[in-house]
NUVOLO-969278 format. One record per atom (N, C-alpha, C): residue in one letter; chain; atom name; x, z, y. Coordinates in steps of 0.001 Angstrom, whole numbers. Atoms other than C-alpha are relative to their C-alpha. Layout:
['A' 'A' 'CA' [X Z Y]],
...
END
This chain:
['X' 'A' 'N' [-755 -1207 -323]],
['X' 'A' 'CA' [176660 -19115 254999]],
['X' 'A' 'C' [43 940 -1195]],
['X' 'A' 'N' [-173 -997 1040]],
['X' 'A' 'CA' [177880 -16360 252755]],
['X' 'A' 'C' [-1024 1114 211]],
['X' 'A' 'N' [1016 -1041 -182]],
['X' 'A' 'CA' [175028 -13875 252126]],
['X' 'A' 'C' [590 1392 210]],
['X' 'A' 'N' [-640 -1299 -164]],
['X' 'A' 'CA' [177533 -10996 252175]],
['X' 'A' 'C' [774 110 1310]],
['X' 'A' 'N' [-789 40 -1228]],
['X' 'A' 'CA' [178984 -11929 255549]],
['X' 'A' 'C' [-916 -155 1206]],
['X' 'A' 'N' [721 101 -1264]],
['X' 'A' 'CA' [177437 -11258 258928]],
['X' 'A' 'C' [1033 91 1115]],
['X' 'A' 'N' [-1031 -13 -1043]],
['X' 'A' 'CA' [179660 -12231 261853]],
['X' 'A' 'C' [-335 966 1131]],
['X' 'A' 'N' [156 -846 -1180]],
['X' 'A' 'CA' [180216 -9854 264738]],
['X' 'A' 'C' [-410 -864 1180]],
['X' 'A' 'N' [436 798 -1160]],
['X' 'A' 'CA' [178821 -10913 268134]],
['X' 'A' 'C' [1110 -838 633]],
['X' 'A' 'N' [-1102 742 -602]],
['X' 'A' 'CA' [182267 -12020 269378]],
['X' 'A' 'C' [782 -844 -987]],
['X' 'A' 'N' [-686 723 1072]],
['X' 'A' 'CA' [183166 -13858 266162]],
['X' 'A' 'C' [272 -1444 395]],
['X' 'A' 'N' [-388 1377 -287]],
['X' 'A' 'CA' [185077 -17108 266696]],
['X' 'A' 'C' [535 -636 -1275]],
['X' 'A' 'N' [-511 670 1203]],
['X' 'A' 'CA' [185441 -19444 263698]],
['X' 'A' 'C' [1342 -674 272]],
['X' 'A' 'N' [-1323 604 -108]],
['X' 'A' 'CA' [188927 -20793 263059]],
['X' 'A' 'C' [49 -1307 -772]],
['X' 'A' 'N' [-218 1259 712]],
['X' 'A' 'CA' [190290 -24092 261737]],
['X' 'A' 'C' [1128 216 -1007]],
['X' 'A' 'N' [-985 -169 1063]],
['X' 'A' 'CA' [192134 -24064 258392]],
['X' 'A' 'C' [321 -1344 -633]],
['X' 'A' 'N' [-470 1179 724]],
['X' 'A' 'CA' [194209 -26828 256786]],
['X' 'A' 'C' [531 509 -1339]],
['X' 'A' 'N' [-323 -514 1332]],
['X' 'A' 'CA' [194373 -26172 253028]],
['X' 'A' 'C' [636 -1113 -822]],
['X' 'A' 'N' [-705 974 828]],
['X' 'A' 'CA' [196906 -27989 250847]],
['X' 'A' 'C' [-371 202 -1460]],
['X' 'A' 'N' [363 -64 1413]],
['X' 'A' 'CA' [195786 -28808 247323]],
['X' 'A' 'C' [1214 -152 -895]],
['X' 'A' 'N' [-1040 137 1007]],
['X' 'A' 'CA' [197797 -29024 244149]],
['X' 'A' 'C' [233 -1475 -308]],
['X' 'A' 'N' [-313 1410 249]],
['X' 'A' 'CA' [199606 -32308 243440]],
['X' 'A' 'C' [-271 -417 -1440]],
['X' 'A' 'N' [101 380 1400]],
['X' 'A' 'CA' [199304 -32155 239660]],
['X' 'A' 'C' [-1423 -18 -541]],
['X' 'A' 'N' [1385 31 475]],
['X' 'A' 'CA' [195520 -31827 239424]],
['X' 'A' 'C' [-956 -65 1180]],
['X' 'A' 'N' [1032 31 -1033]],
['X' 'A' 'CA' [192297 -32232 241337]],
['X' 'A' 'C' [-542 1411 207]],
['X' 'A' 'N' [627 -1283 -289]],
['X' 'A' 'CA' [190705 -29258 243049]],
['X' 'A' 'C' [-1487 -188 -287]],
['X' 'A' 'N' [1336 301 509]],
['X' 'A' 'CA' [187497 -29385 241048]],
['X' 'A' 'C' [-310 1025 -1081]],
['X' 'A' 'N' [321 -1039 982]],
['X' 'A' 'CA' [185627 -26929 238832]],
['X' 'A' 'C' [250 -443 -1438]],
['X' 'A' 'N' [-279 475 1358]],
['X' 'A' 'CA' [186176 -29151 235762]],
['X' 'A' 'C' [1476 99 -364]],
['X' 'A' 'N' [-1438 -124 235]],
['X' 'A' 'CA' [189964 -28807 236145]],
['X' 'A' 'C' [361 1487 22]],
['X' 'A' 'N' [-135 -1452 -41]],
['X' 'A' 'CA' [189953 -25132 235254]],
['X' 'A' 'C' [1286 519 -634]],
['X' 'A' 'N' [-1235 -457 638]],
['X' 'A' 'CA' [193311 -25032 233435]],
['X' 'A' 'C' [1048 422 1018]],
['X' 'A' 'N' [-975 -296 -1037]],
['X' 'A' 'CA' [195210 -24771 236707]],
['X' 'A' 'C' [-540 1116 895]],
['X' 'A' 'N' [466 -1147 -776]],
['X' 'A' 'CA' [194820 -21335 238292]],
['X' 'A' 'C' [145 -246 1499]],
['X' 'A' 'N' [-177 277 -1422]],
['X' 'A' 'CA' [196205 -22561 241628]],
['X' 'A' 'C' [-1123 -887 524]],
['X' 'A' 'N' [1089 882 -418]],
['X' 'A' 'CA' [193560 -25293 241763]],
['X' 'A' 'C' [-1284 790 205]],
['X' 'A' 'N' [1218 -794 -134]],
['X' 'A' 'CA' [190773 -22792 241204]],
['X' 'A' 'C' [100 978 1169]],
['X' 'A' 'N' [-190 -899 -1141]],
['X' 'A' 'CA' [192247 -20372 243744]],
['X' 'A' 'C' [-190 -760 1310]],
['X' 'A' 'N' [179 829 -1191]],
['X' 'A' 'CA' [192380 -23184 246298]],
['X' 'A' 'C' [-1472 -311 219]],
['X' 'A' 'N' [1430 311 -112]],
['X' 'A' 'CA' [188765 -24147 245552]],
['X' 'A' 'C' [-787 1213 491]],
['X' 'A' 'N' [718 -1206 -411]],
['X' 'A' 'CA' [187564 -20555 245921]],
['X' 'A' 'C' [382 432 1416]],
['X' 'A' 'N' [-412 -300 -1373]],
['X' 'A' 'CA' [189605 -20063 249110]],
['X' 'A' 'C' [-757 -875 984]],
['X' 'A' 'N' [760 907 -871]],
['X' 'A' 'CA' [187977 -23132 250651]],
['X' 'A' 'C' [-1452 436 89]],
['X' 'A' 'N' [1383 -472 -13]],
['X' 'A' 'CA' [184553 -21821 249619]],
['X' 'A' 'C' [-136 1241 880]],
['X' 'A' 'N' [62 -1228 -780]],
['X' 'A' 'CA' [185281 -18406 251128]],
['X' 'A' 'C' [123 -243 1494]],
['X' 'A' 'N' [-182 308 -1420]],
['X' 'A' 'CA' [186498 -19834 254425]],
['X' 'A' 'C' [-1204 -741 562]],
['X' 'A' 'N' [1132 805 -465]],
['X' 'A' 'CA' [183686 -22380 254725]],
['X' 'A' 'C' [-1279 833 64]],
['X' 'A' 'N' [1228 -792 34]],
['X' 'A' 'CA' [180981 -19877 253777]],
['X' 'A' 'C' [-33 1079 1074]],
['X' 'A' 'N' [-19 -958 -1101]],
['X' 'A' 'CA' [182101 -17560 256568]],
['X' 'A' 'C' [72 -686 1355]],
['X' 'A' 'N' [147 716 -1258]],
['X' 'A' 'CA' [181764 -20266 259205]],
['X' 'A' 'C' [1229 -704 531]],
['X' 'A' 'N' [-1219 647 -475]],
['X' 'A' 'CA' [185317 -21585 259492]],
['X' 'A' 'C' [-34 -1503 -278]],
['X' 'A' 'N' [-175 1428 239]],
['X' 'A' 'CA' [186288 -25253 259687]],
['X' 'A' 'C' [1146 -165 -991]],
['X' 'A' 'N' [-990 139 1071]],
['X' 'A' 'CA' [188186 -26327 256545]],
['X' 'A' 'C' [321 -1474 -211]],
['X' 'A' 'N' [-498 1335 332]],
['X' 'A' 'CA' [190297 -29462 256066]],
['X' 'A' 'C' [809 132 -1283]],
['X' 'A' 'N' [-688 -72 1290]],
['X' 'A' 'CA' [191428 -30026 252486]],
['X' 'A' 'C' [826 -1262 -215]],
['X' 'A' 'N' [-908 1100 302]],
['X' 'A' 'CA' [194433 -32211 251625]],
['X' 'A' 'C' [289 37 -1495]],
['X' 'A' 'N' [-245 -3 1432]],
['X' 'A' 'CA' [194636 -33249 247987]],
['X' 'A' 'C' [-312 -1329 -649]],
['X' 'A' 'N' [274 1191 789]],
['X' 'A' 'CA' [193928 -35741 245238]],
['X' 'A' 'C' [-1426 -471 239]],
['X' 'A' 'N' [1332 547 -238]],
['X' 'A' 'CA' [190968 -38073 245634]],
['X' 'A' 'C' [-1020 453 -1039]],
['X' 'A' 'N' [921 -516 1010]],
['X' 'A' 'CA' [189478 -36617 242428]],
['X' 'A' 'C' [-634 1324 421]],
['X' 'A' 'N' [593 -1240 -491]],
['X' 'A' 'CA' [188747 -33450 244414]],
['X' 'A' 'C' [-1372 -238 612]],
['X' 'A' 'N' [1298 351 -575]],
['X' 'A' 'CA' [185784 -35275 245943]],
['X' 'A' 'C' [-862 -577 -1113]],
['X' 'A' 'N' [918 450 1050]],
['X' 'A' 'CA' [182905 -35642 243488]],
['X' 'A' 'C' [-1369 -208 632]],
['X' 'A' 'N' [1271 293 -648]],
['X' 'A' 'CA' [179919 -37395 244972]],
['X' 'A' 'C' [-1192 159 -942]],
['X' 'A' 'N' [1090 -127 967]],
['X' 'A' 'CA' [177864 -37207 241754]],
['X' 'A' 'C' [-417 1456 -201]],
['X' 'A' 'N' [296 -1426 161]],
['X' 'A' 'CA' [178104 -33432 241363]],
['X' 'A' 'C' [719 777 1101]],
['X' 'A' 'N' [-690 -636 -1130]],
['X' 'A' 'CA' [178943 -31988 244796]],
['X' 'A' 'C' [226 1499 -169]],
['X' 'A' 'N' [-199 -1441 188]],
['X' 'A' 'CA' [178619 -28386 243575]],
['X' 'A' 'C' [1304 312 -725]],
['X' 'A' 'N' [-1256 -213 724]],
['X' 'A' 'CA' [181797 -28855 241491]],
['X' 'A' 'C' [1226 -259 864]],
['X' 'A' 'N' [-1146 406 -809]],
['X' 'A' 'CA' [184014 -30210 244241]],
['X' 'A' 'C' [443 1134 923]],
['X' 'A' 'N' [-484 -957 -985]],
['X' 'A' 'CA' [186014 -28374 246844]],
['X' 'A' 'C' [-924 -58 1222]],
['X' 'A' 'N' [903 -78 -1143]],
['X' 'A' 'CA' [183846 -27194 249742]],
['X' 'A' 'C' [833 -35 1280]],
['X' 'A' 'N' [-782 143 -1223]],
['X' 'A' 'CA' [185299 -28429 253032]],
['X' 'A' 'C' [-753 -880 989]],
['X' 'A' 'N' [586 868 -1016]],
['X' 'A' 'CA' [184400 -30142 256287]],
['X' 'A' 'C' [501 -1422 -146]],
['X' 'A' 'N' [-576 1333 190]],
['X' 'A' 'CA' [186749 -33023 255617]],
['X' 'A' 'C' [1067 58 -1086]],
['X' 'A' 'N' [-1023 123 1038]],
['X' 'A' 'CA' [188778 -34051 252575]],
['X' 'A' 'C' [913 -1159 369]],
['X' 'A' 'N' [-993 1027 -288]],
['X' 'A' 'CA' [191972 -35985 253264]],
['X' 'A' 'C' [739 -286 -1306]],
['X' 'A' 'N' [-656 368 1259]],
['X' 'A' 'CA' [193198 -37853 250166]],
['X' 'A' 'C' [1474 -284 247]],
['X' 'A' 'N' [-1444 160 -109]],
['X' 'A' 'CA' [196955 -37556 249838]],
['X' 'A' 'C' [516 -851 -1151]],
['X' 'A' 'N' [-358 794 1169]],
['X' 'A' 'CA' [197211 -39059 246348]],
['X' 'A' 'C' [-1262 -577 -627]],
['X' 'A' 'N' [1127 657 653]],
['X' 'A' 'CA' [195010 -41360 244302]],
['X' 'A' 'C' [-59 395 -1472]],
['X' 'A' 'N' [138 -263 1432]],
['X' 'A' 'CA' [193722 -41080 240754]],
['X' 'A' 'C' [1079 -742 -787]],
['X' 'A' 'N' [-1026 790 687]],
['X' 'A' 'CA' [196130 -43845 239675]],
['X' 'A' 'C' [1376 664 118]],
['X' 'A' 'N' [-1276 -690 -177]],
['X' 'A' 'CA' [199110 -41971 241143]],
['X' 'A' 'C' [77 1257 -867]],
['X' 'A' 'N' [23 -1193 842]],
['X' 'A' 'CA' [198051 -38811 239316]],
['X' 'A' 'C' [244 -361 -1456]],
['X' 'A' 'N' [-165 411 1397]],
['X' 'A' 'CA' [197796 -40633 235980]],
['X' 'A' 'C' [1397 -570 -267]],
['X' 'A' 'N' [-1364 512 155]],
['X' 'A' 'CA' [201152 -42393 236557]],
['X' 'A' 'C' [1024 1136 -21]],
['X' 'A' 'N' [-950 -1105 -85]],
['X' 'A' 'CA' [202929 -39153 237463]],
['X' 'A' 'C' [-95 928 -1205]],
['X' 'A' 'N' [219 -889 1138]],
['X' 'A' 'CA' [201423 -37205 234559]],
['X' 'A' 'C' [-649 -799 -1123]],
['X' 'A' 'N' [574 884 1022]],
['X' 'A' 'CA' [200987 -39680 231671]],
['X' 'A' 'C' [-647 748 -1163]],
['X' 'A' 'N' [604 -767 1089]],
['X' 'A' 'CA' [200062 -36913 229219]],
['X' 'A' 'C' [-1402 488 354]],
['X' 'A' 'N' [1332 -425 -432]],
['X' 'A' 'CA' [196918 -36250 231227]],
['X' 'A' 'C' [-1046 -737 -833]],
['X' 'A' 'N' [1020 619 845]],
['X' 'A' 'CA' [193873 -36899 229063]],
['X' 'A' 'C' [-782 -1051 767]],
['X' 'A' 'N' [760 1083 -629]],
['X' 'A' 'CA' [191883 -40028 229733]],
['X' 'A' 'C' [-1355 477 509]],
['X' 'A' 'N' [1285 -505 -483]],
['X' 'A' 'CA' [188714 -37991 230118]],
['X' 'A' 'C' [171 914 1214]],
['X' 'A' 'N' [-356 -717 -1216]],
['X' 'A' 'CA' [190484 -36184 232991]],
['X' 'A' 'C' [-456 1448 9]],
['X' 'A' 'N' [407 -1399 10]],
['X' 'A' 'CA' [189541 -32719 231833]],
['X' 'A' 'C' [1161 900 406]],
['X' 'A' 'N' [-1165 -822 -317]],
['X' 'A' 'CA' [192932 -30992 231727]],
['X' 'A' 'C' [1255 -751 -412]],
['X' 'A' 'N' [-1278 572 396]],
['X' 'A' 'CA' [196581 -31836 231367]],
['X' 'A' 'C' [401 641 -1324]],
['X' 'A' 'N' [-415 -522 1302]],
['X' 'A' 'CA' [197842 -31491 227786]],
['X' 'A' 'C' [1303 773 134]],
['X' 'A' 'N' [-1185 -822 -172]],
['X' 'A' 'CA' [200298 -28604 227850]],
['X' 'A' 'C' [836 104 -1268]],
['X' 'A' 'N' [-749 -102 1246]],
['X' 'A' 'CA' [201265 -28604 224179]],
['X' 'A' 'C' [721 -1303 -274]],
['X' 'A' 'N' [-810 1179 250]],
['X' 'A' 'CA' [204034 -30988 223269]],
['X' 'A' 'C' [-224 -464 -1439]],
['X' 'A' 'N' [270 448 1367]],
['X' 'A' 'CA' [202980 -33094 220239]],
['X' 'A' 'C' [1268 -266 -809]],
['X' 'A' 'N' [-1248 244 713]],
['X' 'A' 'CA' [206640 -33752 219382]],
['X' 'A' 'C' [522 1261 -678]],
['X' 'A' 'N' [-445 -1271 550]],
['X' 'A' 'CA' [207151 -30054 218587]],
['X' 'A' 'C' [-1212 812 -448]],
['X' 'A' 'N' [1213 -699 439]],
['X' 'A' 'CA' [204175 -28835 216521]],
['X' 'A' 'C' [201 1494 -225]],
['X' 'A' 'N' [-238 -1431 192]],
['X' 'A' 'CA' [205852 -25450 215938]],
['X' 'A' 'C' [-352 797 1245]],
['X' 'A' 'N' [334 -693 -1237]],
['X' 'A' 'CA' [205193 -24600 219591]],
['X' 'A' 'C' [-1461 417 46]],
['X' 'A' 'N' [1419 -347 2]],
['X' 'A' 'CA' [201457 -24494 218853]],
['X' 'A' 'C' [-221 1432 -478]],
['X' 'A' 'N' [167 -1340 545]],
['X' 'A' 'CA' [201902 -21275 216903]],
['X' 'A' 'C' [418 1068 1000]],
['X' 'A' 'N' [-487 -977 -970]],
['X' 'A' 'CA' [203678 -19559 219807]],
['X' 'A' 'C' [-990 227 1133]],
['X' 'A' 'N' [948 -114 -1110]],
['X' 'A' 'CA' [200811 -20120 222235]],
['X' 'A' 'C' [-1106 980 -305]],
END
């Protein structure tokens, strides 16, 4: 439970279905995508206040080795696989950290960033 949250006596937890981002995993290592981090923190906020959370997203959102980095939910429903993510976004780095946003064909764009 959230240490800053104390439910009222008549508090009834709700059920939330949270849709993840298609272009990245909802995971703390994928920090380049603000929507992914907002989704992860929303799931944490809902779950820590006693609600039931179902997360729909990429299978990379579930990290069994480091559970503190993954999205916090009651159930994760995989909508896309890691292979589909890599096929759809071929510029994604092999180490799966972030998607390369700079276009290597136009090196002048690096100076504008």
